[in-house]
C-alpha positions as CSV (number, residue, x, y, z in Angstrom):
1,M,17.3,23.1,-33.1
2,G,14.3,20.8,-32.8
3,L,11.1,21.9,-31.3
4,D,8.5,19.5,-30.0
5,S,5.4,21.5,-29.0
6,R,2.7,19.4,-27.5
7,V,-0.3,20.0,-25.3
8,N,0.3,17.7,-22.4
9,R,-2.7,18.7,-20.3
10,G,-5.9,20.3,-21.2
11,F,-9.2,20.3,-19.4
12,I,-12.6,22.1,-19.3
13,I,-14.0,23.3,-16.0
14,L,-17.7,24.0,-16.1
15,N,-18.7,26.8,-13.7
16,M,-22.1,28.2,-13.0
17,A,-22.1,32.0,-13.0
18,F,-25.1,34.3,-13.3
19,H,-27.1,31.1,-14.1
20,W,-25.1,30.6,-17.3
21,T,-22.8,27.7,-18.1
22,I,-19.3,29.0,-18.9
23,G,-16.6,26.8,-20.3
24,I,-13.1,27.5,-19.1
25,I,-10.2,25.7,-20.7
26,R,-6.7,25.7,-19.4
27,V,-4.1,24.6,-21.9
28,V,-0.4,23.8,-21.1
29,A,1.8,23.5,-24.2
30,N,5.2,22.0,-23.7
31,V,7.9,23.2,-26.1
32,Q,11.1,21.1,-26.3
33,N,14.3,21.3,-28.1
34,V,14.8,17.7,-29.3
35,G,17.8,18.5,-31.6
36,T,21.5,18.6,-31.0
37,G,22.0,22.3,-31.4
38,A,20.8,25.3,-29.4
39,A,17.6,27.0,-30.3
40,E,17.7,30.8,-30.1
41,E,14.9,33.3,-29.2
42,V,12.1,30.7,-29.3
43,K,8.6,32.2,-29.3
44,V,5.1,30.8,-29.1
45,K,2.1,32.8,-30.3
46,V,-1.4,31.8,-29.4
47,S,-4.4,32.8,-31.5
48,I,-8.0,31.7,-31.2
49,E,-10.7,31.7,-33.9
50,G,-13.4,34.2,-33.0
51,E,-11.4,35.7,-30.1
52,G,-12.9,38.8,-28.7
53,E,-16.4,38.0,-29.9
54,E,-17.7,34.8,-28.3
55,V,-14.4,33.3,-27.3
56,H,-12.0,35.1,-25.0
57,Y,-8.2,34.4,-24.4
58,R,-6.4,35.1,-21.1
59,R,-2.7,34.5,-20.5
60,D,-3.4,34.0,-16.8
61,L,-6.3,34.3,-14.3
62,K,-5.4,37.9,-13.6
63,G,-6.7,38.9,-17.0
64,S,-3.5,39.5,-19.1
65,K,-4.1,39.3,-22.8
66,K,-0.5,39.0,-23.9
67,D,-0.5,36.2,-26.5
68,V,3.2,35.9,-27.3
69,F,5.4,33.8,-25.0
70,N,9.1,34.5,-25.2
71,L,10.9,31.4,-24.2
72,G,14.4,32.7,-24.9
73,D,17.3,30.4,-25.9
74,M,16.8,26.6,-25.3
75,A,19.6,24.1,-25.0
76,P,19.4,20.7,-26.6
77,G,16.9,18.6,-24.7
78,E,15.5,21.5,-22.8
79,D,11.8,22.1,-22.6
80,R,9.4,24.7,-21.2
81,D,5.7,24.9,-20.5
82,V,3.4,27.6,-21.9
83,S,0.1,28.0,-20.0
84,F,-2.9,29.9,-21.0
85,Y,-6.7,30.0,-20.7
86,F,-9.8,30.7,-22.9
87,F,-13.5,30.8,-22.2
88,T,-16.7,31.3,-24.0
89,N,-19.5,33.8,-23.3
90,P,-23.1,32.7,-22.5
91,M,-24.3,33.2,-26.0
92,F,-21.6,31.0,-27.6
93,G,-23.3,29.2,-30.5
94,G,-20.7,26.7,-31.6
95,R,-19.4,23.6,-29.8
96,K,-15.8,23.7,-31.0
97,V,-13.1,26.2,-30.5
98,A,-9.9,26.2,-32.7
99,V,-6.7,27.3,-31.0
100,T,-3.6,27.8,-33.1
101,L,-0.1,27.6,-31.7
102,D,2.7,29.1,-33.8
103,V,6.2,28.2,-32.8
104,A,9.1,30.3,-34.2
105,E,12.8,30.8,-33.6
106,A,15.4,33.4,-34.5
107,R,16.4,32.1,-37.9
108,G,12.9,32.4,-39.1
109,K,13.1,29.2,-41.2
110,F,12.0,26.4,-39.0
111,G,8.8,27.5,-37.4
112,T,5.6,25.4,-37.4
113,S,2.0,25.8,-36.6
114,K,-0.6,23.5,-35.1
115,V,-4.4,23.9,-34.8
116,L,-6.0,22.3,-31.7
117,T,-9.7,21.8,-31.6
118,F,-11.5,21.8,-28.3
119,D,-15.0,20.4,-27.9
120,I,-16.8,22.6,-25.4
121,G,-18.8,20.7,-22.8
122,R,-16.6,17.7,-22.3
123,S,-13.3,16.8,-20.8
124,V,-10.4,17.3,-23.2
125,P,-7.3,15.2,-22.2
126,T,-4.9,16.2,-25.0
127,E,-1.6,14.7,-25.8
128,E,-1.1,16.2,-29.2
129,V,2.4,16.0,-30.8
130,L,3.8,18.9,-32.9
131,A,7.4,18.6,-33.9
132,V,9.8,20.4,-36.2
133,E,13.4,19.0,-36.4
134,S,15.7,21.3,-38.3
135,V,18.9,22.5,-36.8
136,R,22.3,23.7,-37.7
137,E,23.6,20.1,-37.5
138,R,20.5,18.5,-39.2
139,R,18.7,21.0,-41.4
140,G,15.5,20.2,-43.1
141,E,14.6,17.0,-41.4
142,V,11.1,16.8,-39.8
143,R,10.1,14.0,-37.5
144,P,7.5,13.6,-34.7
145,V,8.6,13.2,-31.2
146,R,6.8,10.8,-28.9
147,S,5.0,12.6,-26.0
148,E,4.1,10.8,-22.8
149,L,2.9,11.8,-19.4
150,V,4.9,10.2,-16.6
151,D,3.1,8.2,-13.9
152,V,2.9,11.0,-11.3
153,D,1.1,13.3,-13.8
154,R,-1.9,11.1,-13.5
155,V,-3.3,12.0,-10.1
156,P,-4.5,9.1,-8.0
157,S,-8.1,9.0,-7.1
158,G,-9.9,7.9,-3.9
159,S,-8.2,10.1,-1.3
160,R,-10.1,10.5,1.9
161,T,-8.2,13.6,2.9
162,K,-10.4,16.8,2.7
163,L,-8.6,19.9,3.8
164,E,-11.6,22.1,3.4
165,H,-9.9,24.9,5.4
166,G,-6.5,24.2,3.9
167,L,-4.4,26.7,2.0
168,A,-1.8,26.0,-0.6
169,V,0.8,28.4,-2.0
170,I,2.7,27.1,-5.1
171,F,5.5,28.9,-6.9
172,G,7.3,27.2,-9.8
173,I,9.9,29.2,-11.9
174,E,11.4,27.5,-14.8
175,R,12.1,30.5,-17.1
176,Y,14.1,33.4,-15.6
177,K,14.5,36.9,-16.8
178,Y,18.2,37.2,-15.9
179,T,19.6,33.7,-15.6
180,F,19.5,30.1,-16.9
181,P,16.3,28.0,-16.7
182,A,15.4,25.9,-13.7
183,A,14.3,22.8,-15.7
184,Y,10.8,21.4,-15.1
185,K,10.0,23.7,-12.2
186,A,6.8,25.2,-13.9
187,R,5.7,21.6,-14.7
188,D,6.5,20.5,-11.1
189,A,4.3,23.3,-9.7
190,A,1.4,22.6,-12.1
191,V,1.3,18.9,-11.1
192,F,1.7,19.8,-7.4
193,Y,-1.3,22.0,-7.8
194,K,-3.4,19.0,-8.9
195,Y,-2.2,16.9,-6.0
196,C,-3.2,19.7,-3.5
197,R,-6.6,19.9,-5.1
198,D,-7.4,16.2,-5.8
199,V,-5.3,14.3,-3.2
200,L,-5.2,16.7,-0.2
201,G,-8.7,18.0,-1.0
202,I,-7.9,21.8,-0.8
203,P,-10.6,23.8,-2.6
204,E,-9.3,25.4,-5.8
205,E,-10.2,28.9,-4.7
206,R,-7.8,28.4,-1.7
207,I,-4.8,27.4,-3.9
208,Y,-2.4,30.1,-5.2
209,L,-0.3,29.1,-8.2
210,S,2.3,31.3,-9.9
211,T,4.8,30.2,-12.5
212,D,7.6,31.8,-14.6
213,D,7.1,35.5,-15.4
214,N,4.1,35.8,-13.1
215,A,6.3,34.7,-10.1
216,T,7.9,38.1,-9.6
217,K,9.3,39.6,-6.4
218,G,6.1,41.6,-6.0
219,E,4.0,38.5,-6.1
220,F,6.1,36.8,-3.4
221,E,5.8,39.9,-1.2
222,Y,2.1,40.0,-1.7
223,V,1.6,36.3,-0.8
224,F,3.9,36.3,2.2
225,E,3.0,39.8,3.5
226,P,3.7,39.6,7.3
227,K,0.8,39.6,9.7
228,D,1.4,42.9,11.5
229,T,1.8,45.3,8.5
230,P,-0.9,47.6,7.1
231,R,-0.7,46.1,3.6
232,E,-2.9,43.3,2.4
233,G,-1.5,39.9,1.4
234,W,-2.9,36.7,0.0
235,L,-2.3,34.6,3.1
236,K,-3.1,37.5,5.5
237,K,-6.6,38.0,4.0
238,R,-7.5,34.3,4.5
239,L,-6.0,34.0,8.0
240,R,-7.2,37.2,9.6
241,D,-9.6,35.4,11.9
242,P,-7.5,33.6,14.6
243,E,-10.1,30.9,15.1
244,R,-10.2,30.1,11.4
245,A,-6.4,30.2,11.2
246,A,-6.2,27.6,14.0
247,E,-8.2,25.3,11.8
248,T,-6.1,25.9,8.7
249,D,-3.3,23.7,7.3
250,I,-0.9,25.5,5.0
251,I,1.0,23.7,2.2
252,V,3.8,25.7,0.5
253,Y,5.8,24.6,-2.6
254,L,8.8,26.6,-3.9
255,G,10.4,25.4,-7.1
256,G,13.2,27.4,-8.8
257,H,16.6,28.8,-8.2
258,G,18.1,29.6,-4.8
259,F,21.2,31.6,-4.0
260,P,23.0,32.4,-0.8
261,D,24.0,35.8,0.7
262,L,27.7,35.6,-0.1
263,S,28.7,37.2,3.2
264,T,26.4,35.4,5.6
265,G,25.4,32.2,3.8
266,E,21.7,33.0,4.4
267,P,19.6,31.3,1.7
268,Y,17.4,33.4,-0.6
269,F,14.8,32.1,-3.1
270,I,15.2,33.9,-6.5
271,P,12.0,35.3,-8.1
272,Y,11.6,35.6,-11.9
273,D,12.8,39.2,-12.0
274,V,15.8,39.2,-9.6
275,R,19.4,38.7,-10.6
276,P,21.1,35.8,-8.7
277,E,24.2,37.9,-8.0
278,Q,21.9,40.3,-6.2
279,A,20.4,37.5,-4.1
280,T,19.6,39.8,-1.2
281,N,17.0,41.5,-3.4
282,G,15.3,38.1,-3.5
283,I,13.1,36.4,-0.9
284,P,14.9,35.2,2.3
285,L,13.7,31.8,3.4
286,K,13.8,33.1,6.9
287,K,11.2,35.7,6.1
288,I,8.9,33.1,4.5
289,Y,9.2,30.7,7.6
290,T,8.7,33.6,10.0
291,T,5.6,34.9,8.2
292,L,4.1,31.4,8.0
293,S,4.6,30.9,11.8
294,E,3.0,34.3,12.7
295,F,-0.5,33.3,11.5
296,G,-1.1,30.6,14.1
297,A,-2.1,27.9,11.6
298,R,-2.8,24.4,12.7
299,S,0.1,23.1,10.6
300,V,2.6,24.3,8.0
301,V,4.4,22.0,5.6
302,V,6.9,23.5,3.1
303,F,8.5,21.7,0.2
304,V,11.6,23.5,-1.3
305,E,12.7,22.2,-4.7
306,A,15.8,24.3,-5.0
307,C,19.5,24.3,-4.0
308,F,21.3,27.3,-2.7
309,S,24.9,26.7,-3.8
310,G,24.8,29.0,-6.8
311,A,24.8,26.1,-9.2
312,S,22.2,26.4,-12.0
313,G,21.5,22.8,-13.0
314,Y,22.1,24.1,-16.6
315,R,25.0,22.4,-18.4
316,K,27.0,23.8,-21.3
317,G,29.9,22.0,-22.9
318,G,29.6,19.2,-20.3
319,E,30.1,21.5,-17.4
320,E,27.5,23.0,-15.1
321,V,27.1,26.8,-15.3
322,L,26.9,28.9,-12.2
323,L,23.9,31.2,-11.8
324,A,26.2,34.2,-11.3
325,K,29.2,34.5,-13.5
326,G,32.6,34.5,-12.0
327,M,31.4,33.2,-8.6
328,N,32.4,30.0,-6.8
329,P,29.6,27.9,-5.3
330,V,28.7,29.0,-1.8
331,F,26.9,26.7,0.6
332,P,24.1,28.2,2.7
333,V,23.5,28.1,6.4
334,L,20.2,26.4,7.2
335,E,19.2,26.4,10.8
336,S,16.2,24.7,12.6
337,P,15.4,27.8,14.7
338,L,14.2,29.4,11.4
339,V,11.0,27.3,11.4
340,G,8.0,27.7,13.6
341,K,6.8,25.3,16.2
342,R,4.2,23.7,14.0
343,T,6.2,24.0,10.8
344,V,8.0,21.2,8.9
345,V,10.2,22.0,5.9
346,F,11.3,19.3,3.4
347,T,14.2,20.4,1.2
348,A,15.3,18.8,-2.1
349,T,18.9,18.5,-0.9
350,S,21.0,18.9,2.2
351,G,24.6,19.8,2.9
352,K,26.7,20.7,-0.1
353,R,24.8,18.7,-2.7
354,P,22.9,20.1,-5.6
355,S,19.3,19.3,-6.4
356,N,18.8,17.5,-9.7
357,N,16.2,16.8,-12.4
358,R,15.8,13.7,-14.7
359,D,14.6,13.9,-18.2
360,D,13.0,10.4,-18.0
361,L,10.9,11.6,-15.0
362,R,10.3,15.1,-16.5
363,H,10.4,16.5,-13.0
364,G,12.8,17.4,-10.3
365,I,13.8,14.1,-8.6
366,F,12.7,15.5,-5.2
367,T,9.3,16.7,-6.5
368,Y,8.7,13.4,-8.3
369,F,9.0,11.4,-5.1
370,V,7.1,14.0,-3.1
371,L,4.2,13.4,-5.5
372,K,4.6,9.7,-5.3
373,G,4.6,9.9,-1.6
374,L,1.5,12.1,-1.4
375,G,-0.1,9.5,-3.7
376,G,0.4,6.8,-1.1
377,E,3.8,5.4,-1.8
378,A,5.2,6.9,1.4
379,D,2.6,5.0,3.5
380,L,5.4,2.8,4.7
381,D,3.4,0.9,7.4
382,G,0.4,0.4,5.2
383,D,-2.1,2.0,7.6
384,G,-3.6,4.3,5.0
385,D,-1.9,7.4,6.4
386,V,1.3,9.2,5.4
387,T,3.1,10.8,8.3
388,V,5.8,13.5,8.3
389,M,8.4,11.0,9.2
390,E,7.2,8.4,6.7
391,M,7.5,11.0,4.0
392,Y,10.9,11.9,5.2
393,E,12.1,8.3,5.3
394,Y,10.6,7.6,1.9
395,L,12.4,10.6,0.3
396,R,15.7,9.8,2.0
397,R,15.4,6.3,0.6
398,E,14.2,7.0,-3.0
399,V,15.8,10.3,-4.0
400,P,19.5,9.3,-3.5
401,K,18.9,6.1,-5.4
402,K,17.4,7.8,-8.4
403,A,20.0,10.6,-8.5
404,L,22.8,8.0,-8.7
405,E,21.2,6.1,-11.6
406,P,22.9,6.7,-15.0
407,P,23.2,9.0,-16.8
408,L,23.0,11.4,-13.9
409,D,25.3,9.6,-11.4
410,R,25.0,12.4,-8.7
411,E,24.6,12.5,-5.0
412,Q,21.4,14.1,-3.6
413,V,20.1,13.6,-0.1
414,P,16.9,15.4,0.9
415,G,16.8,17.4,4.2
416,I,14.2,18.3,6.8
417,L,13.8,21.1,9.3
418,P,13.7,20.9,12.2
419,D,16.0,18.0,12.9
420,P,14.1,14.7,12.9
421,K,15.2,14.2,16.5
422,L,13.4,17.3,17.5
423,L,10.1,16.5,15.8
424,G,8.8,14.2,18.5
425,E,9.8,16.7,21.3
426,M,8.0,19.5,19.5
427,A,4.9,17.5,19.2
428,D,5.0,16.5,22.9
429,E,5.2,20.2,23.9
430,D,2.1,21.1,21.9
431,S,-1.0,21.5,24.1
432,G,-3.1,19.7,21.6
433,G,-4.5,19.9,18.0
434,E,-4.3,17.5,15.2
435,A,-1.4,19.1,13.5
436,S,1.0,17.8,16.2
437,E,-0.8,14.5,16.7
438,V,1.7,11.7,17.3
439,R,1.1,8.0,16.6
440,D,3.9,5.6,17.3
441,G,6.2,8.6,18.1
442,R,5.7,10.2,14.7
443,P,4.0,13.6,14.3
444,R,1.4,14.0,11.6
445,A,0.8,17.0,9.4
446,S,-2.1,18.5,7.5
447,G,-4.8,17.7,10.1
448,G,-3.4,14.3,10.9
449,T,-2.1,12.9,7.6
450,F,-0.9,13.6,4.1
451,G,-3.2,12.1,1.5
452,A,-5.0,9.6,3.7
453,G,-6.6,6.6,2.1
454,V,-4.8,6.9,-1.3
């Protein structure tokens, strides 16, 4: 078992509240098994000097104070993110805060500790490396592991897109309660969040992000609460006014495991706390698409980084393990009528092919190229705008090539709903509005473009 714990991303956001300057730091620690053996019951404990007095720890923005992250068993090469926050009160006298990360595993012999120091009042881009290499196969050896951000983790600047009325909903589930991990999905979601904020120009307070054990079935139901029910919901509260809704562009990202209804083939997204073999307890994609279409938004764009065959993406002994034991892969039924008139859905894979991740990209292949596309790479005609069809053509070109590269050597072809042939017809039927604007026969999304001027 080898553990490489490093803080990939850390930054301070200075907010003005009650006329005081309050420093809020979000830290994302990445724990990776860099050895050749499995790591069992990996845990990370966070402690902060002076916590509870002038410095305050929060596991999430909902106020949880749980400071131990149970990462479970980790296969060789597998990594998982741990995210938390801390902030200071207005009377904070010091300028530095010491945060200690303690990494432990079941054997109790090979844990390690690292103290990270944050200077309050300035940006803190951290790429600390913390490594312990001591496994059943190679005990006692300790070596550092090189940590690098991949290119898409550095968000491009200069975007002209400002979706001030936009909304983004982002779920990324890497660590599951009842099944194998979905590699890189929490990381995918965290970086997608930054692109929504910095490239698409969606205000932070209008972006919902939930990862791992926060992404429960209850959270999905809260966010996607249908319009005509008496209960409140995250989207519903922000789209209650029809006039404001008509000005709103909605971006949705779903990263994690999917599983089909074994009798009908209907695809379900699996929250953190749902067993895959009980997929119908999960979230049907049909419900998500239907709910999104009910609000009358100007446009809706959904990215689904998941496959629905029952494959886990987790390999053991050279063979891929199914999410539900004893079941054969089942391929879902995906139909264009599920999506609304102003909705476009990009899927990581189509047909009977699985979605894939690459360790060299440190992302799902589909998400990696979605991010590249939003950053301007999908501007195929060089006019400064990225259209829906440009994004689709870019993904169809790049994703299959990267999936076939060694050592993966797999087939993966992204999909889109509705059928590309219908997109132009749907735009022509629209009575107006920027969401369905067509230039050169290609509909545009998000108020005309994705990431204009990047």
